[in-house]
N, C-alpha and C positions, 0 to 999 in steps of 0.2 A: 503494499500500500505506499503510496505517496506522503511523505513526512506531513506535507502540508494538506493534504486531504481534508475537507471539511467534513466533520463528522457530529452524530446528535449521542451524549451520553444520557443514559436513562438507570436514574436511581431512585428506588422506593424508601420511603420514611415513615416512624410511626406518625408522625403531626408534621403541622405545618409550620411550627415555631423551629423544629429543629432543620426542616427543609429550607427555610430561609437561612438560617445561620450560617450552614454548611454553604449554601448558594452563595452569601456574601463573600464570603472568605474564598471560594473559586473566583468570584469577579475581582475581589480587590487584589488577587495575586495576578489576575490576568489569566487565567486557566481557562476561562470559559468566558465568551461574549455577553451572553443573556442566559437566562431560566424560565421555564414556563412549569406552572404548577396544575396538577388536578387530583381531585378526591377520585379513588377507585378501591373496589373491594379485591382483597385477595384472598385466596384459598387454597392453602399448601399444608403440608405434614412435618411437622417439625417436633423433633424429638418421641417418633412414635405416636403424636397425638394431630389430629387434623383440625387444624386452623382456620378461623375465618375472622378476618381482620378488615378494617378499614384503613386503608394507608394513602400518603400523598405522593406521587408520582412527580417527578423533574424530568424536565426533557430540556437539556442544556446544549449550546452549541459550542463548538471549539475546532481546533483541527487535529490531526492524529499526533501530531509533535507534542501535545500536551497530554496525550493518554496516559500514560505512565504516573504522571505528576498528579494528575488528577484522581485517579484511581487510589494512588497513597493517602493522598490529601483528604479524601471521603471515608478511607477505612480508618483514618486516624481520630478523626472526628465524629464518625457515624457511632449509634449505641447498640444497633445490631451486631451479633456474634458472626454473622455471615452477611453483610450487606450486598442487596443485589445491584451490580455496578455493571449495565451493558453497553456498549457501543456499536453503532452502527454508520458505516459510511453515507454519505449524501452524495448521490449520485449526479443530483442535477440542483442548482440552487441558481436565482437571481443573483447578477452579478452585481448591481448596485448593493444589496444584501451582503453579498460575500466581500467586498471592498469595507464596507462599515464593520461586519465580524473580524476581520484581519485587523483593522485600525485597533479595535476594542483590545484584541489580543497583543497589540504591539507588533504585528507582523505586516504593516501596511505596504510595506517594496515586495513581497513575495508575490511570484506569478503561481496560480494553481491551475491545474488541469483536470477540469472534471467532466 
C-alpha cells in the first residue's frame, strides 16, 4: 500500500466521552484529520459470554503513513482490553477534500495516487 494512501480508521468505544477524548488526542498529534461518530449496537462473545452493548463508532480520516502511530495511541488510551481498531483504504476521494486532509496532517506537499 502506498505510504500516503488515504485511509479510514474505525474504532469502537464504550461511550461518547472516551471517543471524543481519544479523537482530540489524535487530531492534536496530527495523526488524523477528522473524526465522525455514530451510536451503534454491538453483539459479540467476550470471555464465553454473549454481550450486547451500545457503543460509539469513530470513523477517522488519515493516511497509511500514520496507521501504526494511530493504532499505538488508541491502544494506549482505550479502556478495552482488546479494542476494535480497523483500517480500510480509501480508493476514491474528492481532490479538494484530500488536499484539506493532507494540510491537516502536515503533509500538504505530498502527491497521492488514488
